[in-house]
C-alpha positions as CSV (number, residue, x, y, z in Angstrom):
1,M,-22.8,-10.8,-12.2
2,A,-21.1,-12.7,-9.3
3,D,-19.7,-16.2,-10.3
4,T,-20.4,-19.3,-8.5
5,G,-17.2,-19.0,-6.5
6,T,-18.3,-15.6,-5.1
7,F,-21.8,-17.0,-4.2
8,D,-20.3,-19.7,-2.3
9,R,-18.0,-17.5,-0.5
10,L,-20.9,-15.1,0.3
11,N,-23.1,-17.8,1.6
12,R,-20.3,-19.1,3.9
13,I,-19.8,-15.6,5.2
14,V,-23.3,-15.0,5.9
15,E,-23.9,-18.3,7.6
16,T,-20.8,-17.7,9.7
17,A,-21.9,-14.2,10.6
18,Q,-25.2,-15.3,11.8
19,I,-23.5,-17.7,14.1
20,R,-21.2,-15.1,15.5
21,F,-23.7,-12.2,15.8
22,G,-27.0,-14.1,16.3
23,R,-29.0,-11.7,14.2
24,P,-30.1,-11.3,10.6
25,I,-28.1,-9.6,7.9
26,R,-30.1,-7.3,5.7
27,R,-27.7,-7.1,2.8
28,V,-24.1,-7.6,1.7
29,T,-22.0,-5.2,-0.4
30,A,-18.4,-5.6,-1.7
31,P,-16.6,-2.2,-1.2
32,G,-13.6,-3.5,-3.2
33,G,-15.5,-5.4,-5.8
34,E,-16.8,-8.9,-5.8
35,G,-13.5,-10.4,-6.5
36,R,-12.0,-9.2,-3.3
37,S,-11.9,-11.2,0.1
38,S,-13.7,-8.6,2.3
39,F,-17.4,-7.8,2.3
40,R,-19.5,-5.2,4.3
41,L,-22.4,-6.9,6.1
42,H,-25.3,-4.6,6.9
43,F,-27.2,-5.3,10.0
44,D,-30.2,-3.2,11.3
45,D,-28.0,-0.9,13.2
46,M,-24.5,-1.4,12.1
47,T,-22.1,-2.5,9.5
48,V,-19.3,-5.1,9.9
49,I,-16.5,-6.2,7.6
50,A,-16.0,-9.9,7.1
51,T,-13.0,-11.3,5.4
52,L,-12.5,-14.8,3.9
53,R,-9.1,-15.1,2.3
54,P,-7.8,-18.0,0.1
55,D,-5.0,-18.2,2.6
56,A,-6.4,-18.6,6.1
57,R,-3.0,-18.1,7.7
58,R,-3.0,-14.5,6.6
59,T,-6.5,-14.1,8.1
60,H,-5.4,-15.5,11.4
61,L,-2.2,-13.4,11.3
62,E,-4.2,-10.2,10.8
63,A,-6.6,-11.0,13.6
64,F,-3.7,-11.8,15.9
65,V,-2.1,-8.4,15.2
66,L,-5.4,-6.3,15.5
67,E,-6.1,-8.0,18.8
68,R,-2.5,-7.2,20.1
69,L,-2.7,-3.6,19.0
70,H,-6.4,-3.1,20.3
71,G,-6.2,-0.6,23.0
72,Q,-2.8,0.7,22.1
73,C,-4.0,3.0,19.4
74,D,-7.2,3.9,17.6
75,D,-5.9,4.0,14.0
76,L,-7.0,0.6,12.8
77,P,-10.0,-1.6,13.0
78,E,-11.1,-3.7,16.0
79,C,-11.1,-7.5,15.4
80,L,-14.6,-8.6,16.4
81,G,-13.7,-12.3,16.3
82,V,-12.8,-15.1,14.1
83,V,-15.0,-18.1,13.2
84,G,-13.2,-20.8,11.3
85,E,-11.6,-19.0,8.4
86,V,-13.7,-16.0,8.5
87,M,-12.6,-12.7,10.4
88,F,-14.9,-10.0,11.4
89,Q,-13.6,-6.6,12.1
90,S,-15.2,-3.0,12.8
91,D,-16.1,-1.0,9.8
92,V,-13.8,1.9,9.6
93,G,-15.6,4.0,7.0
94,R,-16.6,4.1,3.3
95,R,-14.5,7.2,2.3
96,R,-11.3,5.6,1.1
97,L,-8.3,7.8,1.3
98,N,-7.3,7.1,-2.4
99,Q,-10.6,8.8,-3.5
100,E,-10.8,11.2,-0.6
101,I,-7.3,12.7,-1.3
102,V,-8.3,13.9,-4.7
103,R,-11.3,15.7,-3.4
104,H,-9.1,18.1,-1.5
105,E,-6.8,20.8,-2.8
106,G,-3.8,22.7,-1.3
107,K,-3.7,22.8,2.5
108,G,-6.5,20.4,2.9
109,R,-4.8,17.7,0.8
110,L,-1.6,18.2,2.7
111,D,-3.3,18.0,6.0
112,L,-5.0,14.7,5.1
113,A,-1.6,13.3,4.0
114,A,-0.1,14.4,7.2
115,E,-2.8,12.5,9.2
116,A,-2.2,9.4,7.0
117,V,1.4,9.5,7.8
118,A,1.0,10.5,11.6
119,A,-1.3,7.3,11.8
120,I,1.4,5.1,10.6
121,F,3.8,6.2,13.0
122,R,1.3,5.9,15.8
123,I,0.6,2.3,14.8
124,Q,4.3,1.5,14.7
125,C,4.8,3.2,18.0
126,A,1.8,1.0,19.5
127,A,3.4,-2.1,18.2
128,R,6.7,-1.3,20.0
129,R,4.6,-1.5,23.3
130,T,3.6,-5.1,22.5
131,D,5.4,-8.4,22.1
132,L,4.9,-8.4,18.2
133,H,8.6,-8.1,17.6
134,E,9.0,-11.5,19.2
135,T,6.3,-13.3,17.0
136,L,5.9,-11.6,13.6
137,P,7.8,-12.8,10.4
138,H,10.8,-10.9,9.3
139,L,10.0,-9.4,5.8
140,G,12.6,-9.3,3.0
141,A,15.1,-11.3,5.0
142,H,16.7,-13.1,2.2
143,D,19.4,-11.7,-0.3
144,E,17.2,-12.9,-3.2
145,W,14.3,-10.6,-2.1
146,A,16.5,-7.4,-2.3
147,T,18.1,-8.6,-5.5
148,S,14.8,-9.1,-7.1
149,L,13.7,-5.6,-6.0
150,V,16.9,-4.1,-7.5
151,T,16.4,-5.8,-10.9
152,A,12.9,-4.3,-11.2
153,V,14.8,-1.2,-12.7
154,D,15.3,-3.2,-16.0
155,A,11.6,-2.5,-16.7
156,L,12.6,1.1,-17.4
157,Q,15.1,0.2,-20.2
158,P,12.5,0.0,-23.0
159,Y,11.3,3.5,-22.2
160,S,14.7,5.1,-21.4
161,M,18.4,4.9,-22.3
162,G,20.3,1.9,-20.9
163,I,21.0,1.6,-17.1
164,D,24.1,3.6,-16.3
165,A,27.2,1.5,-15.8
166,R,27.9,3.4,-12.6
167,F,24.8,1.9,-11.0
168,D,26.1,-0.8,-8.5
169,R,23.4,-3.3,-8.3
170,A,25.4,-5.2,-5.4
171,A,25.7,-2.1,-3.4
172,A,22.0,-1.4,-3.9
173,A,20.9,-4.7,-2.7
174,G,23.2,-4.3,0.3
175,R,21.6,-1.0,1.2
176,L,18.3,-2.6,1.2
177,A,19.3,-5.4,3.6
178,C,17.8,-4.6,6.9
179,P,17.1,-6.6,10.2
180,G,13.5,-6.9,11.1
181,R,13.2,-4.8,14.2
182,Q,10.2,-2.5,13.5
183,F,6.6,-3.4,12.9
184,V,5.5,-2.6,9.4
185,K,1.8,-2.9,8.2
186,W,3.1,-3.3,4.6
187,D,0.9,-2.4,1.6
188,C,0.1,1.1,2.9
189,R,-1.4,2.2,-0.5
190,A,-4.1,4.8,0.0
191,G,-6.8,2.5,-0.8
192,N,-6.0,0.6,2.4
193,A,-7.1,3.6,4.6
194,A,-10.6,5.1,5.0
195,L,-12.3,7.9,6.9
196,N,-15.5,7.4,8.9
197,G,-18.4,9.9,9.3
198,A,-16.5,11.9,11.8
199,G,-13.4,12.3,9.6
200,Q,-11.2,9.9,11.4
201,L,-8.6,8.1,9.3
202,R,-7.7,4.5,10.0
203,W,-5.6,2.0,8.2
204,F,-6.9,-1.5,7.5
205,D,-5.6,-4.8,5.8
206,F,-2.8,-6.1,7.8
207,E,-2.5,-9.5,6.2
208,Y,1.1,-8.9,5.0
209,C,2.4,-7.3,8.1
210,G,5.7,-8.2,9.7
211,L,9.1,-6.8,10.8
212,R,11.6,-4.7,8.8
213,H,13.0,-1.2,8.8
214,G,9.8,0.7,9.2
215,A,10.2,3.2,6.3
216,E,8.7,0.7,3.9
217,D,5.1,1.6,5.1
218,F,5.7,5.2,4.0
219,A,7.2,4.1,0.7
220,W,4.1,2.2,-0.1
221,L,2.0,5.5,0.5
222,I,4.4,7.9,-1.3
223,G,5.1,5.3,-4.0
224,D,1.3,4.8,-4.8
225,E,1.1,5.9,-8.5
226,A,-2.4,7.2,-7.7
227,W,-1.2,9.4,-4.9
228,P,-1.4,12.8,-6.2
229,I,1.0,14.7,-3.8
230,A,4.5,15.7,-5.1
231,P,7.3,13.8,-3.6
232,D,9.2,16.9,-2.1
233,Q,6.1,17.8,-0.3
234,M,5.6,14.4,1.1
235,V,9.2,14.6,2.5
236,D,8.2,17.7,4.2
237,V,5.2,15.9,5.7
238,M,7.5,13.0,6.7
239,I,9.9,15.4,8.6
240,D,7.0,17.2,10.4
241,A,5.6,13.8,11.5
242,F,8.7,11.9,12.2
243,D,8.8,9.8,15.4
244,P,12.3,9.7,16.9
245,G,11.2,6.8,19.0
246,C,11.6,4.6,15.8
247,G,15.1,4.1,16.6
248,H,16.6,6.0,13.8
249,R,18.0,9.5,13.2
250,I,16.0,11.4,10.7
251,E,18.8,11.8,8.2
252,A,19.6,8.1,8.1
253,Y,15.9,7.3,8.0
254,L,15.2,9.5,5.0
255,D,18.3,8.1,3.2
256,Y,17.1,4.7,3.6
257,L,13.5,5.8,2.5
258,S,15.0,7.3,-0.7
259,V,16.9,4.1,-1.6
260,Y,14.0,1.8,-0.9
261,L,11.4,4.1,-2.6
262,T,13.5,4.2,-5.7
263,F,13.1,0.4,-6.2
264,H,9.6,0.3,-5.0
265,C,8.7,2.8,-7.7
266,A,10.5,0.6,-10.2
267,Q,8.6,-2.3,-9.2
268,R,5.2,-0.3,-9.4
269,F,6.2,0.7,-12.8
270,K,7.0,-2.8,-13.8
271,L,3.4,-3.9,-12.6
272,I,1.7,-1.0,-14.5
273,V,3.5,-2.0,-17.8
274,K,2.7,-5.7,-17.2
275,E,-1.0,-5.0,-16.5
276,A,-1.2,-2.5,-19.4
277,R,0.1,-5.1,-21.8
278,K,-2.6,-7.6,-20.6
279,R,-5.6,-5.5,-20.1
280,G,-5.1,-2.2,-21.8
281,W,-5.3,1.1,-20.2
282,L,-7.9,1.7,-17.4
283,S,-9.7,4.9,-16.3
284,K,-8.3,6.7,-13.4
285,E,-11.6,6.6,-11.8
286,R,-11.8,2.8,-12.0
287,V,-8.3,2.5,-10.6
288,R,-9.3,4.5,-7.5
289,R,-12.6,2.9,-7.1
290,Y,-11.4,-0.6,-7.1
291,D,-8.0,0.1,-5.6
292,D,-6.5,-1.4,-8.7
293,A,-3.0,-1.2,-10.1
294,G,-2.6,2.4,-11.7
295,V,-2.8,1.1,-15.3
296,H,-3.1,4.6,-16.9
297,P,-0.3,6.6,-18.6
298,E,-0.6,9.5,-16.1
299,F,-0.1,7.1,-13.1
300,A,2.9,5.6,-15.0
301,M,4.2,9.2,-15.2
302,Q,3.6,9.9,-11.7
303,I,5.4,6.8,-10.4
304,C,8.4,7.8,-12.4
305,R,8.5,11.3,-11.3
306,V,8.5,10.0,-7.7
307,G,11.1,7.5,-8.6
308,A,13.4,10.2,-10.2
309,Y,13.0,12.5,-7.2
310,F,14.1,9.8,-4.6
311,A,16.7,8.2,-6.8
312,A,18.5,11.5,-6.9
313,Q,18.7,11.8,-3.2
314,S,21.2,9.1,-2.7
315,P,24.5,8.3,-4.5
316,V,23.5,4.5,-4.5
317,T,20.5,5.2,-6.8
318,A,21.4,8.7,-8.5
319,P,22.5,7.0,-11.9
320,L,18.8,5.7,-12.2
321,A,17.2,9.2,-12.1
322,R,17.7,9.8,-15.9
323,N,15.9,6.5,-16.6
324,F,12.9,7.5,-14.6
325,D,13.0,11.0,-16.3
326,A,13.2,9.4,-19.7
327,A,10.3,7.1,-18.9
328,V,8.1,10.1,-17.9
329,D,8.8,11.5,-21.5
330,S,8.0,8.3,-23.0
331,F,4.6,8.0,-21.4
332,R,3.8,11.6,-22.1
333,A,4.1,10.6,-25.8
334,I,2.1,7.5,-25.2
335,L,-0.7,9.5,-23.6
336,R,-0.5,12.2,-26.3
337,E,-0.8,9.6,-29.1
338,G,-3.4,7.6,-27.4
339,R,-1.3,4.6,-27.9
340,S,-2.0,1.2,-26.2
341,L,0.5,-1.2,-24.7
342,K,-2.0,-4.1,-24.9
343,S,-0.5,-7.1,-26.7
344,A,-2.4,-8.3,-29.8
């Protein structure tokens, strides 16, 4: 049952929507769960997504970006207006990519992955035709940010041998330093894309967007622990879809992607362990339905497989590959034994 805070937010959204659209709302549903910021408003002849976030600045940033990109590409929602702190946007569909991808197999699965990757490249290309590079925040611009990302590898230690002395943390943090030149949506986990009735895929949830290298968006997708495609196959997808207009040679682009993804995977693994200790394991179905952290042993194994693959691609991160591999073995045993990580 929704709590008082949720009812208050819903009442505020409904009142604001009736001001904006001047028509009655038949019902309201919560596609991501009642605790999320966005709700689907059902009118007689259409549906609209309404968003009311705790931080109104992020809502206004998202609306600003959607308006700038409108007409430049068709791979994202249309902003239908902002009234106070509530943003309204077009409904891009109910078939979320994180659920849709597991309904496909073989070529169909790879084709869907290719469309997701191509859509990100198109959004980034569209942003280069605007003035967003002059106005958006630079993400991860401080040394402390890169250092924090690198230290996430320490979460692997209890499930693997110690971190190899050859791993140079300073060199890794330096490799992650990157001027903010390219638009990034950020948080491109598969749960933040959906397909409409015609099968067109669109990305949504731009509240954390900004400027950085550009490969980070693909790291979020490939490094989504619930993403079921092997990392070597995703590299092939990246090569096929690569946009040379991004300003990087593909070899350098993939090298940076590999280094960044290694630490992104470590950070996701750290989150999984933290949530497993607090909440216990969740079902894979629940994780996908609510776009939750991948708190399941098989998802922990998946993120470590991805981390091991990409760590091995660069001399900067190669010493970490064995830690990811060992963590896979540890969580295979946890799964086999049915062991919980939840704290007493």
